[in-house]
ROBAMI-979021 format. One record per residue: residue in three letters; z negated, y negated, x of N, C-alpha, C in turn. Coordinates in steps of 0.05 Angstrom, whole numbers, plus 5000, padded with zeros to 4 digits. Atoms other than C-alpha are relative to their C-alpha. Layout:
ALAZYXZYXZYX ...
This chain:
MET501850155018713666537673497150065008 PRO502849954993706366447692498450134978 ASP501849885020700666807657499249784980 LYS500750205021698566477591497749825008 LEU502350164992692066237623500949775019 GLU499150204981696165827673501949804988 ARG498050175013700665497622498949714997 LYS500850285005700664747611498749994972 PRO501250045026696264517554501949874980 ALA498350125021699464327488498249914977 VAL501550135022697163907429501550024974 LEU498950015028698363977354498449814984 LEU501350215017696763377310501450004973 LEU498950015028697563387234499649724989 GLU500050265013698662787189497349934989 ASP502650055012691762867159497849965022 GLY501850044978688562787228499050255014 THR500749744988687463527243501250025028 LEU499249994972687763617318499350275012 LEU500449734988688664297353501250005027 TYR499049974972689664497425500850295005 GLY499049744992693465077454501449995027 LYS498549984976698165277509503049974994 ALA497150045003705465087519501550265000 PHE498249785000710865587502502849894995 GLY497350105002718365507505500449775020 THR499450224982720964857534497749794999 ILE502150215000716164297555501249754987 GLY499050235014716863697509498449934976 THR501350095024715063377443501950044976 THR498349965024717563537373498449934975 THR501250085025716063317302501550134976 GLY498749905025717463547231497850064980 GLU501949935021714263787167498950285006 ILE501249744994709364357178500250184976 CYS499949805021710264997138499350275013 PHE500749744988708565727146501650234987 ASN498649765009711966407141498150235004 THR502049784999707867037126501250265008 GLY498749754993712967557148499050115027 MET500949874975710968057202502450065019 THR497649944984718168177227502149804993 GLY497750175006724767817230499849715010 TYR500450274990722467217270502549865010 GLN497650134990729167097303501849914977 GLU498450085023732767087236498849754987 VAL501450235011727466597211500649755016 PHE499650244982728166127271502849894997 THR497250095001735766097261501049944972 ASP499350065028735665987185500349704997 PRO499750295003738665297172498249874979 SER501850115020734065207112497449895012 TYR502450104987728465087162500449755017 TYR499550234984731864497194498149774991 GLY501950225005726963907200497250094997 GLN502749905005720864357197498850135026 VAL501549864979715564597246498650234987 LEU500749765014713865307230497650145012 ILE502349844993707165667233500850294994 MET499649715004708266417244497350134995 ASN502749905007702366737207499350265014 ASN500549744987703267417240498849955028 VAL501450054975698767487301501850025025 HIS498349964977704167737349502949944993 VAL497350085005711067407351501550015027 GLY498549974975716367577403499750275013 ASN500749744988713868287416502450195001 TYR497649834996720768597406502449845011 GLY497950154986724668057443502049874981 VAL497950125016731067737419502650155006 LEU497449864998738068017407502149814988 ALA497950185009744567627399500850054971 ALA499149935027746167997334498049914978 ASP502150065020739567797300499849704994 VAL500150285006741467087282501349944973 GLU498850085025743066727217501749755002 SER498250234994746666137249500450005030 ASP499350014972749265927317497849895019 SER502150114983742665627341497350014985 VAL502650035013735165567328500049744984 LYS500050235018734265097269497249884996 VAL502750115003726665017267499649785021 LYS500650214981724064387301497850075020 GLY502149924982718164737332498650254988 VAL501349755009713965377328497049995009 ILE502949974995706365487324499350294997 GLY500749725001703666167341497250065011 ARG502649904989697266557355500550135027 ASN499149874975700567007407503050015001 LEU497150004996707666827426500550165025 GLU499949804979709667407470502349975019 GLU497949994980713467407535501150285004 GLN499249734997713568157542501050124974 PHE498949895024717568567493500650305003 SER499849714999718469297475502850114994 ARG497449905008725569357449501950015024 MET498349964976730069647504502749864997 MET497350125004736469367473499949694999 ALA500250295002733768647471501449865023 ASP498650164979737568107509498149865018 GLY501950154984731267777534497549944984 SER502550075013724467487517500249764982 LEU500250235018722466977465499749745017 GLN500350234982720366507522502749915011 GLU497450064989727266547554501849884978 TYR498450095023730566447485499349714993 PHE500850275007726465827469500849805022 GLU499250184979727965527537503049944998 LYS497150045003735465627527500749834976 GLN499550155025735065347456498549744999 ASN501550264998730564767477497949984977 VAL502050005021724964957429497249955011 VAL502750064993718064657437498150164982 ALA501849845015712465127416497249985011 ILE502850004991704865187420498950284993 ASP501149735001701165847431497049985001 GLY502950004998693866027423498649864978 VAL501250135023692665697356499050214980 ASP500949835022688566027301501849964976 THR498050055020694566077256499150074972 ARG500949925026691066417199498249784988 ALA501650225009685965857194501849764994 LEU498150225004691665347200501650044974 VAL498549945025695665687145498249954976 ALA501950055022689465667100499749704995 HIS500250295002688864927115502449874986 VAL497550115012696164777097500250094971 ARG499949905027695665217036498349834981 THR501850165016689864797012500849704998 GLN499450294999691964097035502949944993 GLY497250045006699464187025501749935024 ALA498250064978705564067068499749725009 MET500250274988705363477115501450005027 ASN498750014974708563227178498050065023 CYS501649934977706063437247501549945025 ILE498850044974707463347321498850205019 ILE500849824978707163847378500949875026 SER499250104974707163617450498750165023 SER501049894974706463957518500749815022 ALA499250204981709063327552498249754999 ILE501750235004704262807523497250104991 THR502749915008696662897519498549774987 ASP501350235012694962197495500250024969 VAL500049965029692862317422500849754985 GLU499350255014693561587402503149965001 LYS497150024998700661587428501450194981 LEU498949815018702162217389499749924971 ARG500550095027699061927327502049774992 GLU498050215004703661317334502850114995 MET497449875003709761757342500250144973 LEU500149855025707762187282500349814976 SER499950195023707161567237502949924994 GLU497250085003714661447247501850224989 VAL498449785010716962127223500449984970 PRO499550035028720362087155499050244983 SER500949785018717762487095502450174992 MET497949825010721663097073500949924972 ASN499450085027721362817003502149775001 GLY497850205001727962446992501950035024 LEU498449974976730962697058502450194995 GLU497649835003738162957054500850115027 LEU499549884974739263457110502350214999 ALA498049795002744463947083502649935014 SER497550084987750463547109499750005030 VAL500450004971747263537178500550285012 VAL499849734990747264297185502650144991 SER497649885010753764437148502150035021 THR497849974981759864697184501849755001 LYS498250234998764364147210502950064992 GLU497349915006770764547202499850244982 SER499949775017772565047148500950255016 TYR499249754987773365777168500150234979 TYR499549785018775266447137498650255010 LEU501249744994771967127134501050214980 GLY499249795018774067797105503050065001 ASN497349905002780668107084501849804985 PRO498350205013786167587070501650124976 GLU498549885022789568097024498350064975 SER501749955023783568146978500849834976 SER499450145025784667956906497649834991 THR502450155006777567666904499649795021 ARG500350224981777166986938497749824992 VAL502450165006770666596943500049755017 ALA500350264987770265856960497149945003 VAL502850054994763665726994499549715008 LEU500950274991760265046998497650055018 ASP502049944979756165077062498049765002 PHE502250194997749564687057498050095021 GLY501849884980746465107112499950304996 ILE499849725008748865807096499150195022 LYS500849794982745866427128502350205003 LYS497749824994750766907161499950254982 ASN500149755015748167497122500849974971 ILE499050055027749867177055503050045001 LEU497149964997757067147079500750305004 ASN499649724996756467867103499950164974 CYS500349865026754168087034502449964982 LEU497550055015760367777003502450155012 VAL497849874986765168047055499850314997 GLU500449705002762168757052500950104972 ARG499249925027763868766978502949944994 GLY497150035002771168606991501049724995 ALA499150275005771367856982501349875024 TYR498950174979775767397023498849724996 VAL501750235002771566787038501149775017 LYS499550244985773166077058497549824999 VAL502550164998767065677081500849705005 HIS499350294999767564917070497649835007 ASN502050204994763764317094498649914974 ALA501650085024758264067046501349794983 LYS498950235015762163447026502950044992 THR497349955008768763787011500449954971 SER499550075028771863536947500850254984 PHE499249785018773063986887503050065002 GLU497149964998780463866894500850165024 THR499449854976780464136964499050294997 LEU501049725005776264746943502150154983 GLN498049885018781564886889502450105015 GLU497649934985787064926941499850295011 PHE500449724991784165596964500650204978 GLU499649845024785465856893497950224998 PRO502249815000778666186890499650144973 SER500849865024776466716841497349904990 GLY502650105007769566406843498949825022 TYR501250194981765065916879497150085006 PHE502749954992758766016919498749755011 ILE501550244991753565456929497750105016 SER501849884981749265596989497249885001 ASN502650104993742165507012500249775020 GLY500050224980740164937058497449855001 PRO502550154997734764457081499849744984 GLY500350275011731863817054499649994970 ASP500450055029731063506985502650004986 PRO497549995015736463666934500549744983 ALA499850235019735063036892502049795009 PRO498150214992739162546936502850105004 MET497449884995745163016939502049964977 ASP498250075022749362656887502850125004 TYR497249904994755862866922500250304993 ALA499949715005754063606914499750054970 VAL500349975029751763536841502649954986 LYS497450065011758463216825501950235002 THR498249784995762263796856499250244982 VAL500949775017758064316819500849954971 LYS499250075027759363956753503050054996 GLN497149965002766863976767500750305000 ILE499549715001766564726782499350114973 LEU500849905026762864846717502149924978 ALA498050105019768064426679502550175002 ALA497749834996773464876708499650284990 ASP500849745012769765476678500750245019 LYS499649794981770265896741497250125007 PRO502649884993764766396763498749855023 LEU501550144980759266066804497350145004 PHE502549884992753366356842498749825020 GLY501450184982748065936876497450145010 ILE502549904989742266126922498449775012 CYS501950184988736165706939500749704994 LEU499150285006738764986947502250004980 GLY497949975020744765226907498950034972 HIS501449975026740065416851499049734990 GLN501050265007736964726852502249814992 LEU497750175007743764386851501250084973 LEU499049925027745964806791498249884979 ALA501950125020739664576755500549704997 LEU499550295001740863846773502649934986 ALA497450045013748063906749499850044970 ASN500449955028745264106681497649844989 GLY502050195010740163536675497250095004 ILE502749904994734163926702499149895027 SER501050134976729963566754498850205020 THR501449854980727263836819497549865009 PHE502450134991720563706851499150135027 LYS501049904975717163786918497550174995 MET502349825004712364376919497749935018 HIS502550064985705264336945500350105029 HIS499549894973706864797004502350205002 GLY497649835000712865206984499550295001 HIS500049704998714565946987501650085024 ARG498549914976716366257053498850275010 GLY500949734992715966997070501850214989 LEU498249795009718767667053498750214982 ASN501449825018713967967002499349874973 HIS500650155025714267496941500950164976 PRO499249855024714167866874501449824979 VAL498550155020719367636823500750204978 LYS499249835023720667906753502749914989 ASN497450045014727667976725499550024970 ILE500750005028726567776653502150154983 ILE497949865015733268076631499650305000 THR500449714997731768776657497250094997 GLY502849925001724268756657498950115026 LYS500849894974724068996729499049785018 SER501050194980720368666786501350065027 GLU498749984974723268546855498149885021 ILE501350124977720068416923502149845015 THR497950184991723767816951499349855025 THR500350184978724867397012500449724990 GLN499850275010723766657001499749805023 ASN500350224981724365997039500849744986 HIS499450265014723865356998497549844997 GLY502250195004719564746993500449824975 PHE499550145025722764466929500550214979 GLY499549825023723464776860501249854977 VAL499050135024726264636791497749994980 LYS502250055018721664366737500050214977 PRO500049795021719664956692500249904972 GLU499950095027718464546630502749904991 GLU497350105006725364236634502050234996 VAL498349765004728664916642499550124973 ARG500749885026724865186582500949844976 ASN499150185022726964586539503049965000 SER497150044999734264626559501450174980 ALA498449855020739264826506502250155013 ASP497749884986744465036558499250205021 VAL500949834978740265406610497950194991 GLU502149815005736166036605498950115026 ILE501449894977731066326653500650305002 THR499549724995732866996685497950135018 HIS502049904982727467066738497649815003 VAL502450164996720266826747498350125023 ASN501849924978715366846805497450114988 LEU502349885012709667316789497449895012 ASN502450134988704866926834499249744985 ASP500650275011705466236802501849924976 ASP498350055023710566296745502249795005 SER497850184995715465836780502750134994 ILE497449905008722765896761501650115024 GLU498649874977726466386807502950064994 GLY497249945007733066476769500749884974 ILE498950105025737366156715502950094996 ARG497249975006743966256681500849824978 LEU499150195021748165806637501050164976 LYS499149875025749266006565503049954996 GLY497250035005756566136551501749935024 ARG498550064976758666016623499550235020 LYS500349804979759766466683498749875024 ALA501450144979754566126725497150085001 PHE502849924997747866356752499049945028 SER501250064974743066236810497250115002 VAL502849924995736666466842498849835022 GLN501450174981731466086881499450165026 TYR500749844977729966666929502550095015 HIS497749924983734467006981500650304997 PRO499449715005737567666956501350135025 GLU498949874975741067777024497850105018 ALA502549914988734067847052500250115029 THR500349934971734567837128498249795012 PRO501249745004729067957142499150044971 GLY501149955026726368297080501150234985 PRO499149785016727368807025502749954987 HIS497350025012734068946992500050034970 ASP500349955029731468976921502049834983 SER498550195017735768386898503049985007 ARG497250024992742568526930501950064977 TYR498349965023745168736862501249744989 LEU498950255009746267996849502849945011 PHE497450024989752168006896502050184985 ASP498349825017754968596856500649864974 ASP499650145025753968196793502149775003 PHE498050224996757867606822502850115004 MET497349884997763568056844501150104973 ALA499149915026763868366775500849774982 MET499450245016763767676743502849885007 MET497450104991769967496785502250204994 GLY498049805007773468126762501050165023 
């Protein structure tokens, strides 16, 4: 790999006309998606492989990314899911002796287009003020008018159903088949460590495609149901809302995370909305209203549930709130064994303050 000064130039164009120049990193090409940012200082490989980022171009706010290389074990899915990466210093050299290789090599193998040398903190401040929008990165095209034309054709994330795109095509099993606790998982883009958290607690898990019918889920004879995280807008996911309603009607334990949280809300008549710029990082403070304790949480979402509708609901109560903006971070159904959180209690990367939720789910299933 040549020195950074010898790299090909790269261009970043935002939907609002903001134009930035940098150097190419990863594979040479062009990519588009909705721009967003992550404030975490570590865990970049887990972030890049999180299916909830599908369709998005990610600004890494930390100054140095790639400095400890990549390792096969540090993934949340079988491939990089972000559409592109924007960095201040995307590093070729790495310090971790056990690493399999560099970030540059990894991006080349995974066909990831990235741009290096951007003032990411200024760019994050711009997105935080102006809100999420589409963008285009190119190290193959330098004609700005051509890039602007290509960018105009990129669909908005608002109304975009992406969960079925990243879901497993075939069902699979994890854990001990002899376990008395069996969890049917609906995969809308599930992270591997969520499954690990269930298996580590003794559950036998069957992971199903996003559009699996309730009747097929029942064939596993589950003790409970898990509704996963995932990308895109939950509002057009009528097929998933129908399944969640059927699970609730069967009165079986249900636990949802992130997109699963939004789907549980939709199944109870609570609307979702697109956030100004979303929550993404691993230091978001959340208060558990039931216990009065606060938790430091990992988050990755661009949509939320409407607070006023949750507060006016006769069937749903709030369990967690975000201490930065009072957004709804957790709910449970009155008189039902069903609850969900907007954040990621499995937290890879991030703190383990919230892993008790998996214990709660296991206890709920008996």
